[in-house]
N, CA, C and O atoms as a GROMACS GRO file, in nm:
protein
  504
    1GLY      N    1   0.082  -0.120   0.000
    1GLY     CA    2   0.000   0.000   0.000
    1GLY      C    3   0.085   0.125   0.000
    1GLY      O    4   0.204   0.122   0.031
    2SER      N    5   0.021   0.232  -0.035
    2SER     CA    6   0.086   0.363  -0.038
    2SER      C    7   0.022   0.455   0.065
    2SER      O    8  -0.091   0.434   0.107
    3THR      N    9   0.096   0.555   0.104
    3THR     CA   10   0.042   0.657   0.194
    3THR      C   11  -0.021   0.768   0.110
    3THR      O   12   0.011   0.780  -0.008
    4PRO      N   13  -0.110   0.848   0.168
    4PRO     CA   14  -0.165   0.962   0.095
    4PRO      C   15  -0.056   1.056   0.044
    4PRO      O   16  -0.067   1.110  -0.066
    5LEU      N   17   0.050   1.074   0.123
    5LEU     CA   18   0.159   1.163   0.081
    5LEU      C   19   0.229   1.108  -0.043
    5LEU      O   20   0.260   1.184  -0.135
    6ILE      N   21   0.254   0.980  -0.047
    6ILE     CA   22   0.320   0.920  -0.163
    6ILE      C   23   0.228   0.927  -0.286
    6ILE      O   24   0.275   0.954  -0.396
    7LEU      N   25   0.100   0.902  -0.268
    7LEU     CA   26   0.006   0.911  -0.380
    7LEU      C   27  -0.003   1.053  -0.434
    7LEU      O   28  -0.008   1.073  -0.555
    8ALA      N   29  -0.005   1.152  -0.345
    8ALA     CA   30  -0.009   1.292  -0.389
    8ALA      C   31   0.120   1.330  -0.461
    8ALA      O   32   0.116   1.404  -0.559
    9SER      N   33   0.233   1.279  -0.414
    9SER     CA   34   0.362   1.305  -0.480
    9SER      C   35   0.363   1.244  -0.619
    9SER      O   36   0.411   1.305  -0.714
   10MET      N   37   0.312   1.124  -0.630
   10MET     CA   38   0.306   1.054  -0.757
   10MET      C   39   0.220   1.130  -0.858
   10MET      O   40   0.252   1.135  -0.977
   11ALA      N   41   0.111   1.188  -0.809
   11ALA     CA   42   0.017   1.260  -0.895
   11ALA      C   43   0.061   1.403  -0.926
   11ALA      O   44   0.000   1.470  -1.009
   12GLY      N   45   0.167   1.450  -0.860
   12GLY     CA   46   0.214   1.586  -0.886
   12GLY      C   47   0.132   1.693  -0.818
   12GLY      O   48   0.131   1.808  -0.864
   13ARG      N   49   0.064   1.661  -0.712
   13ARG     CA   50  -0.026   1.754  -0.643
   13ARG      C   51   0.048   1.830  -0.533
   13ARG      O   52   0.049   1.790  -0.417
   14GLU      N   53   0.111   1.942  -0.573
   14GLU     CA   54   0.188   2.022  -0.478
   14GLU      C   55   0.102   2.069  -0.361
   14GLU      O   56   0.148   2.068  -0.247
   15ASP      N   57  -0.022   2.110  -0.390
   15ASP     CA   58  -0.110   2.161  -0.285
   15ASP      C   59  -0.141   2.054  -0.181
   15ASP      O   60  -0.139   2.082  -0.061
   16VAL      N   61  -0.169   1.934  -0.226
   16VAL     CA   62  -0.202   1.824  -0.134
   16VAL      C   63  -0.077   1.782  -0.057
   16VAL      O   64  -0.084   1.755   0.063
   17VAL      N   65   0.038   1.777  -0.125
   17VAL     CA   66   0.164   1.742  -0.058
   17VAL      C   67   0.193   1.842   0.054
   17VAL      O   68   0.227   1.803   0.165
   18ALA      N   69   0.180   1.972   0.024
   18ALA     CA   70   0.206   2.075   0.125
   18ALA      C   71   0.110   2.060   0.243
   18ALA      O   72   0.151   2.071   0.358
   19PHE      N   73  -0.017   2.035   0.215
   19PHE     CA   74  -0.117   2.017   0.321
   19PHE      C   75  -0.082   1.897   0.408
   19PHE      O   76  -0.082   1.907   0.531
   20LEU      N   77  -0.053   1.784   0.345
   20LEU     CA   78  -0.025   1.662   0.420
   20LEU      C   79   0.102   1.674   0.504
   20LEU      O   80   0.110   1.620   0.615
   21MET      N   81   0.201   1.744   0.451
   21MET     CA   82   0.328   1.758   0.525
   21MET      C   83   0.314   1.847   0.648
   21MET      O   84   0.399   1.842   0.738
   22ASP      N   85   0.208   1.927   0.652
   22ASP     CA   86   0.185   2.013   0.769
   22ASP      C   87   0.110   1.941   0.881
   22ASP      O   88   0.095   1.996   0.990
   23ILE      N   89   0.064   1.820   0.855
   23ILE     CA   90  -0.008   1.743   0.957
   23ILE      C   91   0.093   1.680   1.053
   23ILE      O   92   0.187   1.612   1.011
   24GLU      N   93   0.072   1.703   1.180
   24GLU     CA   94   0.162   1.648   1.281
   24GLU      C   95   0.161   1.495   1.275
   24GLU      O   96   0.055   1.433   1.269
   25GLY      N   97   0.279   1.437   1.278
   25GLY     CA   98   0.291   1.291   1.278
   25GLY      C   99   0.310   1.229   1.141
   25GLY      O  100   0.334   1.109   1.131
   26VAL      N  101   0.299   1.308   1.034
   26VAL     CA  102   0.321   1.254   0.900
   26VAL      C  103   0.470   1.228   0.882
   26VAL      O  104   0.552   1.317   0.904
   27ASN      N  105   0.505   1.106   0.843
   27ASN     CA  106   0.645   1.068   0.825
   27ASN      C  107   0.683   1.086   0.678
   27ASN      O  108   0.651   1.001   0.594
   28VAL      N  109   0.751   1.195   0.648
   28VAL     CA  110   0.788   1.226   0.510
   28VAL      C  111   0.893   1.130   0.457
   28VAL      O  112   0.909   1.117   0.335
   29ASN      N  113   0.964   1.061   0.546
   29ASN     CA  114   1.070   0.970   0.503
   29ASN      C  115   1.026   0.824   0.493
   29ASN      O  116   1.109   0.737   0.468
   30MET      N  117   0.898   0.798   0.511
   30MET     CA  118   0.847   0.660   0.503
   30MET      C  119   0.856   0.609   0.360
   30MET      O  120   0.825   0.680   0.264
   31ARG      N  121   0.900   0.484   0.348
   31ARG     CA  122   0.904   0.416   0.218
   31ARG      C  123   0.794   0.311   0.216
   31ARG      O  124   0.768   0.245   0.316
   32THR      N  125   0.730   0.296   0.101
   32THR     CA  126   0.629   0.191   0.088
   32THR      C  127   0.659   0.108  -0.036
   32THR      O  128   0.682   0.163  -0.144
   33GLY      N  129   0.657  -0.022  -0.020
   33GLY     CA  130   0.681  -0.111  -0.134
   33GLY      C  131   0.808  -0.075  -0.207
   33GLY      O  132   0.910  -0.047  -0.145
   34ASP      N  133   0.802  -0.076  -0.338
   34ASP     CA  134   0.920  -0.043  -0.418
   34ASP      C  135   0.921   0.103  -0.460
   34ASP      O  136   1.006   0.145  -0.539
   35ARG      N  137   0.829   0.181  -0.408
   35ARG     CA  138   0.815   0.319  -0.454
   35ARG      C  139   0.914   0.415  -0.389
   35ARG      O  140   0.944   0.519  -0.447
   36GLY      N  141   0.963   0.383  -0.274
   36GLY     CA  142   1.052   0.476  -0.206
   36GLY      C  143   0.973   0.581  -0.131
   36GLY      O  144   0.853   0.564  -0.107
   37THR      N  145   1.040   0.688  -0.094
   37THR     CA  146   0.977   0.796  -0.017
   37THR      C  147   0.896   0.887  -0.109
   37THR      O  148   0.898   0.871  -0.232
   38ALA      N  149   0.823   0.980  -0.049
   38ALA     CA  150   0.748   1.079  -0.127
   38ALA      C  151   0.843   1.159  -0.217
   38ALA      O  152   0.809   1.190  -0.331
   39LEU      N  153   0.961   1.192  -0.166
   39LEU     CA  154   1.060   1.265  -0.246
   39LEU      C  155   1.104   1.181  -0.365
   39LEU      O  156   1.110   1.231  -0.477
   40PHE      N  157   1.136   1.055  -0.341
   40PHE     CA  158   1.180   0.967  -0.449
   40PHE      C  159   1.071   0.953  -0.556
   40PHE      O  160   1.100   0.957  -0.675
   41VAL      N  161   0.946   0.936  -0.512
   41VAL     CA  162   0.834   0.921  -0.605
   41VAL      C  163   0.816   1.048  -0.688
   41VAL      O  164   0.787   1.041  -0.808
   42ALA      N  165   0.833   1.165  -0.626
   42ALA     CA  166   0.822   1.291  -0.700
   42ALA      C  167   0.931   1.301  -0.806
   42ALA      O  168   0.905   1.346  -0.918
   43VAL      N  169   1.053   1.259  -0.773
   43VAL     CA  170   1.162   1.258  -0.871
   43VAL      C  171   1.132   1.158  -0.982
   43VAL      O  172   1.149   1.190  -1.100
   44ALA      N  173   1.088   1.039  -0.946
   44ALA     CA  174   1.059   0.935  -1.045
   44ALA      C  175   0.952   0.978  -1.144
   44ALA      O  176   0.951   0.934  -1.259
   45ASN      N  177   0.860   1.064  -1.099
   45ASN     CA  178   0.752   1.110  -1.185
   45ASN      C  179   0.776   1.250  -1.241
   45ASN      O  180   0.686   1.310  -1.300
   46ARG      N  181   0.898   1.301  -1.222
   46ARG     CA  182   0.940   1.428  -1.280
   46ARG      C  183   0.856   1.547  -1.236
   46ARG      O  184   0.825   1.636  -1.316
   47HIS      N  185   0.820   1.549  -1.109
   47HIS     CA  186   0.739   1.658  -1.053
   47HIS      C  187   0.829   1.753  -0.974
   47HIS      O  188   0.837   1.743  -0.852
   48ALA      N  189   0.895   1.845  -1.045
   48ALA     CA  190   0.990   1.937  -0.980
   48ALA      C  191   0.922   2.022  -0.874
   48ALA      O  192   0.982   2.050  -0.770
   49GLY      N  193   0.799   2.064  -0.898
   49GLY     CA  194   0.727   2.145  -0.799
   49GLY      C  195   0.704   2.071  -0.670
   49GLY      O  196   0.717   2.128  -0.562
   50VAL      N  197   0.671   1.944  -0.680
   50VAL     CA  198   0.651   1.862  -0.560
   50VAL      C  199   0.784   1.842  -0.488
   50VAL      O  200   0.790   1.848  -0.365
   51VAL      N  201   0.891   1.820  -0.564
   51VAL     CA  202   1.024   1.805  -0.504
   51VAL      C  203   1.057   1.931  -0.423
   51VAL      O  204   1.102   1.922  -0.309
   52LYS      N  205   1.034   2.048  -0.483
   52LYS     CA  206   1.062   2.174  -0.414
   52LYS      C  207   0.978   2.188  -0.287
   52LYS      O  208   1.029   2.231  -0.183
   53THR      N  209   0.851   2.150  -0.294
   53THR     CA  210   0.763   2.157  -0.178
   53THR      C  211   0.814   2.066  -0.066
   53THR      O  212   0.820   2.106   0.050
   54ILE      N  213   0.849   1.944  -0.101
   54ILE     CA  214   0.899   1.849   0.000
   54ILE      C  215   1.029   1.898   0.062
   54ILE      O  216   1.047   1.890   0.183
   55LEU      N  217   1.120   1.948  -0.021
   55LEU     CA  218   1.250   1.993   0.030
   55LEU      C  219   1.240   2.117   0.118
   55LEU      O  220   1.332   2.148   0.193
   56SER      N  221   1.128   2.189   0.108
   56SER     CA  222   1.111   2.310   0.189
   56SER      C  223   1.075   2.279   0.334
   56SER      O  224   1.076   2.368   0.418
   57LYS      N  225   1.043   2.155   0.363
   57LYS     CA  226   1.002   2.114   0.498
   57LYS      C  227   1.122   2.058   0.576
   57LYS      O  228   1.217   2.007   0.517
   58ARG      N  229   1.115   2.068   0.705
   58ARG     CA  230   1.220   2.014   0.792
   58ARG      C  231   1.210   1.863   0.803
   58ARG      O  232   1.102   1.806   0.789
   59GLY      N  233   1.324   1.800   0.827
   59GLY     CA  234   1.324   1.658   0.857
   59GLY      C  235   1.325   1.565   0.737
   59GLY      O  236   1.312   1.443   0.754
   60VAL      N  237   1.341   1.619   0.618
   60VAL     CA  238   1.341   1.535   0.498
   60VAL      C  239   1.480   1.472   0.482
   60VAL      O  240   1.580   1.543   0.483
   61ASN      N  241   1.484   1.341   0.467
   61ASN     CA  242   1.610   1.271   0.442
   61ASN      C  243   1.632   1.269   0.291
   61ASN      O  244   1.580   1.183   0.221
   62VAL      N  245   1.710   1.364   0.243
   62VAL     CA  246   1.731   1.381   0.099
   62VAL      C  247   1.811   1.267   0.038
   62VAL      O  248   1.811   1.249  -0.083
   63ASN      N  249   1.880   1.190   0.122
   63ASN     CA  250   1.966   1.081   0.072
   63ASN      C  251   1.902   0.943   0.084
   63ASN      O  252   1.966   0.843   0.051
   64ARG      N  253   1.779   0.934   0.130
   64ARG     CA  254   1.716   0.802   0.153
   64ARG      C  255   1.694   0.731   0.020
   64ARG      O  256   1.628   0.783  -0.070
   65ARG      N  257   1.750   0.611   0.010
   65ARG     CA  258   1.741   0.534  -0.114
   65ARG      C  259   1.612   0.453  -0.118
   65ARG      O  260   1.554   0.421  -0.014
   66SER      N  261   1.567   0.421  -0.239
   66SER     CA  262   1.450   0.334  -0.253
   66SER      C  263   1.488   0.194  -0.208
   66SER      O  264   1.606   0.159  -0.204
   67GLN      N  265   1.389   0.115  -0.174
   67GLN     CA  266   1.417  -0.022  -0.130
   67GLN      C  267   1.444  -0.114  -0.248
   67GLN      O  268   1.515  -0.213  -0.235
   68ARG      N  269   1.388  -0.081  -0.360
   68ARG     CA  270   1.409  -0.160  -0.481
   68ARG      C  271   1.449  -0.065  -0.593
   68ARG      O  272   1.507   0.040  -0.566
   69LEU      N  273   1.418  -0.099  -0.715
   69LEU     CA  274   1.449  -0.013  -0.829
   69LEU      C  275   1.596   0.028  -0.830
   69LEU      O  276   1.628   0.143  -0.860
   70GLY      N  277   1.686  -0.064  -0.800
   70GLY     CA  278   1.829  -0.035  -0.801
   70GLY      C  279   1.877   0.039  -0.678
   70GLY      O  280   1.993   0.081  -0.671
   71GLU      N  281   1.789   0.054  -0.580
   71GLU     CA  282   1.823   0.126  -0.458
   71GLU      C  283   1.881   0.264  -0.488
   71GLU      O  284   1.981   0.304  -0.430
   72ASP      N  285   1.818   0.335  -0.580
   72ASP     CA  286   1.862   0.469  -0.614
   72ASP      C  287   1.822   0.568  -0.506
   72ASP      O  288   1.725   0.548  -0.432
   73SER      N  289   1.898   0.676  -0.498
   73SER     CA  290   1.861   0.791  -0.416
   73SER      C  291   1.791   0.889  -0.509
   73SER      O  292   1.798   0.873  -0.631
   74PRO      N  293   1.724   0.990  -0.455
   74PRO     CA  294   1.665   1.090  -0.544
   74PRO      C  295   1.769   1.152  -0.639
   74PRO      O  296   1.739   1.176  -0.756
   75LEU      N  297   1.890   1.178  -0.589
   75LEU     CA  298   1.993   1.240  -0.673
   75LEU      C  299   2.044   1.145  -0.781
   75LEU      O  300   2.062   1.188  -0.895
   76THR      N  301   2.066   1.019  -0.749
   76THR     CA  302   2.114   0.927  -0.853
   76THR      C  303   2.007   0.909  -0.960
   76THR      O  304   2.039   0.901  -1.079
   77LEU      N  305   1.881   0.902  -0.920
   77LEU     CA  306   1.773   0.886  -1.017
   77LEU      C  307   1.760   1.009  -1.106
   77LEU      O  308   1.750   0.997  -1.228
   78ALA      N  309   1.760   1.127  -1.046
   78ALA     CA  310   1.746   1.251  -1.123
   78ALA      C  311   1.865   1.271  -1.217
   78ALA      O  312   1.847   1.318  -1.329
   79SER      N  313   1.984   1.236  -1.172
   79SER     CA  314   2.104   1.251  -1.256
   79SER      C  315   2.101   1.155  -1.373
   79SER      O  316   2.137   1.192  -1.485
   80GLN      N  317   2.058   1.034  -1.349
   80GLN     CA  318   2.052   0.932  -1.454
   80GLN      C  319   1.947   0.967  -1.560
   80GLN      O  320   1.967   0.940  -1.678
   81THR      N  321   1.837   1.027  -1.517
   81THR     CA  322   1.726   1.054  -1.609
   81THR      C  323   1.727   1.195  -1.664
   81THR      O  324   1.631   1.236  -1.731
   82GLY      N  325   1.833   1.271  -1.638
   82GLY     CA  326   1.851   1.401  -1.701
   82GLY      C  327   1.760   1.511  -1.650
   82GLY      O  328   1.724   1.601  -1.726
   83GLN      N  329   1.722   1.505  -1.525
   83GLN     CA  330   1.630   1.605  -1.468
   83GLN      C  331   1.709   1.720  -1.406
   83GLN      O  332   1.729   1.725  -1.285
   84ARG      N  333   1.752   1.811  -1.491
   84ARG     CA  334   1.840   1.920  -1.450
   84ARG      C  335   1.780   2.004  -1.336
   84ARG      O  336   1.849   2.032  -1.238
   85ASP      N  337   1.654   2.044  -1.348
   85ASP     CA  338   1.591   2.129  -1.247
   85ASP      C  339   1.587   2.060  -1.111
   85ASP      O  340   1.613   2.122  -1.007
   86ILE      N  341   1.555   1.931  -1.112
   86ILE     CA  342   1.548   1.856  -0.986
   86ILE      C  343   1.687   1.834  -0.928
   86ILE      O  344   1.705   1.843  -0.807
   87VAL      N  345   1.785   1.807  -1.013
   87VAL     CA  346   1.923   1.793  -0.964
   87VAL      C  347   1.966   1.922  -0.895
   87VAL      O  348   2.026   1.919  -0.788
   88GLN      N  349   1.934   2.037  -0.955
   88GLN     CA  350   1.970   2.166  -0.895
   88GLN      C  351   1.904   2.182  -0.758
   88GLN      O  352   1.970   2.224  -0.663
   89LEU      N  353   1.776   2.150  -0.749
   89LEU     CA  354   1.706   2.160  -0.620
   89LEU      C  355   1.772   2.071  -0.514
   89LEU      O  356   1.792   2.113  -0.400
   90LEU      N  357   1.806   1.949  -0.553
   90LEU     CA  358   1.868   1.856  -0.459
   90LEU      C  359   2.007   1.904  -0.416
   90LEU      O  360   2.042   1.893  -0.299
   91LEU      N  361   2.084   1.958  -0.511
   91LEU     CA  362   2.219   2.005  -0.478
   91LEU      C  363   2.216   2.125  -0.384
   91LEU      O  364   2.312   2.148  -0.310
   92GLU      N  365   2.107   2.200  -0.385
   92GLU     CA  366   2.093   2.317  -0.297
   92GLU      C  367   2.046   2.278  -0.157
   92GLU      O  368   2.036   2.363  -0.069
   93THR      N  369   2.018   2.150  -0.136
   93THR     CA  370   1.962   2.104  -0.009
   93THR      C  371   2.072   2.067   0.090
   93THR      O  372   2.166   1.994   0.056
   94GLU      N  373   2.060   2.119   0.210
   94GLU     CA  374   2.157   2.088   0.315
   94GLU      C  375   2.159   1.938   0.342
   94GLU      O  376   2.054   1.875   0.356
   95GLY      N  377   2.279   1.882   0.351
   95GLY     CA  378   2.295   1.741   0.384
   95GLY      C  379   2.300   1.648   0.264
   95GLY      O  380   2.315   1.527   0.282
   96ILE      N  381   2.289   1.700   0.144
   96ILE     CA  382   2.294   1.614   0.025
   96ILE      C  383   2.431   1.548   0.014
   96ILE      O  384   2.534   1.614   0.033
   97ASP      N  385   2.433   1.421  -0.015
   97ASP     CA  386   2.558   1.345  -0.032
   97ASP      C  387   2.574   1.315  -0.180
   97ASP      O  388   2.513   1.222  -0.232
   98ILE      N  389   2.657   1.395  -0.248
   98ILE     CA  390   2.671   1.376  -0.393
   98ILE      C  391   2.751   1.251  -0.427
   98ILE      O  392   2.751   1.207  -0.542
   99ASN      N  393   2.819   1.194  -0.328
   99ASN     CA  394   2.897   1.072  -0.353
   99ASN      C  395   2.824   0.944  -0.312
   99ASN      O  396   2.882   0.835  -0.319
  100LEU      N  397   2.699   0.956  -0.269
  100LEU     CA  398   2.621   0.839  -0.229
  100LEU      C  399   2.604   0.745  -0.348
  100LEU      O  400   2.571   0.788  -0.458
  101GLN      N  401   2.627   0.618  -0.324
  101GLN     CA  402   2.613   0.517  -0.430
  101GLN      C  403   2.477   0.450  -0.422
  101GLN      O  404   2.421   0.435  -0.313
  102ASN      N  405   2.425   0.410  -0.538
  102ASN     CA  406   2.302   0.332  -0.539
  102ASN      C  407   2.336   0.186  -0.509
  102ASN      O  408   2.451   0.155  -0.476
  103GLY      N  409   2.240   0.098  -0.519
  103GLY     CA  410   2.260  -0.043  -0.487
  103GLY      C  411   2.356  -0.115  -0.580
  103GLY      O  412   2.401  -0.225  -0.550
  104ARG      N  413   2.387  -0.052  -0.694
  104ARG     CA  414   2.482  -0.110  -0.790
  104ARG      C  415   2.620  -0.046  -0.780
  104ARG      O  416   2.708  -0.072  -0.862
  105GLY      N  417   2.639   0.038  -0.678
  105GLY     CA  418   2.768   0.104  -0.658
  105GLY      C  419   2.792   0.223  -0.748
  105GLY      O  420   2.907   0.265  -0.765
  106GLU      N  421   2.687   0.278  -0.808
  106GLU     CA  422   2.700   0.390  -0.902
  106GLU      C  423   2.666   0.521  -0.833
  106GLU      O  424   2.570   0.529  -0.756
  107THR      N  425   2.744   0.625  -0.861
  107THR     CA  426   2.718   0.758  -0.807
  107THR      C  427   2.638   0.840  -0.908
  107THR      O  428   2.624   0.801  -1.024
  108ALA      N  429   2.587   0.953  -0.863
  108ALA     CA  430   2.514   1.044  -0.951
  108ALA      C  431   2.603   1.090  -1.066
  108ALA      O  432   2.558   1.097  -1.181
  109LEU      N  433   2.729   1.120  -1.036
  109LEU     CA  434   2.823   1.165  -1.140
  109LEU      C  435   2.843   1.057  -1.245
  109LEU      O  436   2.838   1.085  -1.365
  110TYR      N  437   2.866   0.935  -1.202
  110TYR     CA  438   2.884   0.824  -1.296
  110TYR      C  439   2.760   0.807  -1.384
  110TYR      O  440   2.773   0.792  -1.506
  111LEU      N  441   2.643   0.811  -1.325
  111LEU     CA  442   2.520   0.790  -1.401
  111LEU      C  443   2.496   0.902  -1.501
  111LEU      O  444   2.455   0.877  -1.614
  112ALA      N  445   2.522   1.026  -1.461
  112ALA     CA  446   2.506   1.139  -1.552
  112ALA      C  447   2.604   1.129  -1.669
  112ALA      O  448   2.568   1.156  -1.783
  113MET      N  449   2.727   1.088  -1.640
  113MET     CA  450   2.827   1.071  -1.746
  113MET      C  451   2.786   0.958  -1.839
  113MET      O  452   2.793   0.973  -1.961
  114ARG      N  453   2.745   0.845  -1.784
  114ARG     CA  454   2.706   0.728  -1.864
  114ARG      C  455   2.591   0.761  -1.958
  114ARG      O  456   2.588   0.714  -2.072
  115GLU      N  457   2.497   0.841  -1.910
  115GLU     CA  458   2.379   0.874  -1.991
  115GLU      C  459   2.399   0.996  -2.080
  115GLU      O  460   2.310   1.032  -2.156
  116GLY      N  461   2.517   1.060  -2.071
  116GLY     CA  462   2.547   1.172  -2.159
  116GLY      C  463   2.484   1.304  -2.118
  116GLY      O  464   2.464   1.391  -2.203
  117HIS      N  465   2.452   1.321  -1.990
  117HIS     CA  466   2.392   1.445  -1.942
  117HIS      C  467   2.503   1.540  -1.896
  117HIS      O  468   2.528   1.556  -1.776
  118GLN      N  469   2.569   1.604  -1.994
  118GLN     CA  470   2.686   1.686  -1.965
  118GLN      C  471   2.654   1.805  -1.875
  118GLN      O  472   2.737   1.844  -1.792
  119ASP      N  473   2.534   1.864  -1.889
  119ASP     CA  474   2.498   1.976  -1.804
  119ASP      C  475   2.491   1.933  -1.657
  119ASP      O  476   2.531   2.008  -1.568
  120ILE      N  477   2.440   1.814  -1.632
  120ILE     CA  478   2.432   1.763  -1.496
  120ILE      C  479   2.571   1.725  -1.445
  120ILE      O  480   2.602   1.746  -1.327
  121VAL      N  481   2.655   1.671  -1.531
  121VAL     CA  482   2.794   1.641  -1.493
  121VAL      C  483   2.861   1.769  -1.443
  121VAL      O  484   2.926   1.768  -1.339
  122ARG      N  485   2.845   1.878  -1.518
  122ARG     CA  486   2.906   2.006  -1.478
  122ARG      C  487   2.850   2.053  -1.343
  122ARG      O  488   2.925   2.102  -1.259
  123MET      N  489   2.720   2.038  -1.323
  123MET     CA  490   2.658   2.079  -1.196
  123MET      C  491   2.717   2.000  -1.080
  123MET      O  492   2.746   2.056  -0.974
  124LEU      N  493   2.734   1.870  -1.099
  124LEU     CA  494   2.785   1.784  -0.992
  124LEU      C  495   2.931   1.811  -0.961
  124LEU      O  496   2.976   1.787  -0.849
  125LEU      N  497   3.006   1.860  -1.059
  125LEU     CA  498   3.148   1.887  -1.039
  125LEU      C  499   3.175   2.024  -0.977
  125LEU      O  500   3.287   2.051  -0.935
  126GLN      N  501   3.075   2.110  -0.972
  126GLN     CA  502   3.095   2.245  -0.916
  126GLN      C  503   3.102   2.243  -0.766
  126GLN      O  504   3.118   2.348  -0.704
   0.00000   0.00000   0.00000
């Protein structure tokens, strides 16, 4: 099953995500099934606005990897799939680990290079 927060993230509903994150006791870092956290799901569905909304709240674990899907982190997934805006948001977040490896031992830099996303490679090297 999924949580309402993860479903709202998947659907790209910034308003619902913001509302749910303001409810006391909501665990923004909870993972369900193979979907990962609300942040991971927002990255996987290319919802930059939802990513920004989630990152604006306290207590978000920006480095939490998915349980499946290669055990990617939000940054490794965004770098691999060429999501420049989301990579920028993640890089601006306190506590981001740009050297974090996914379950296959790959870093965001390696994945961006492998996929030919030169703009993201430059961002990661700055």
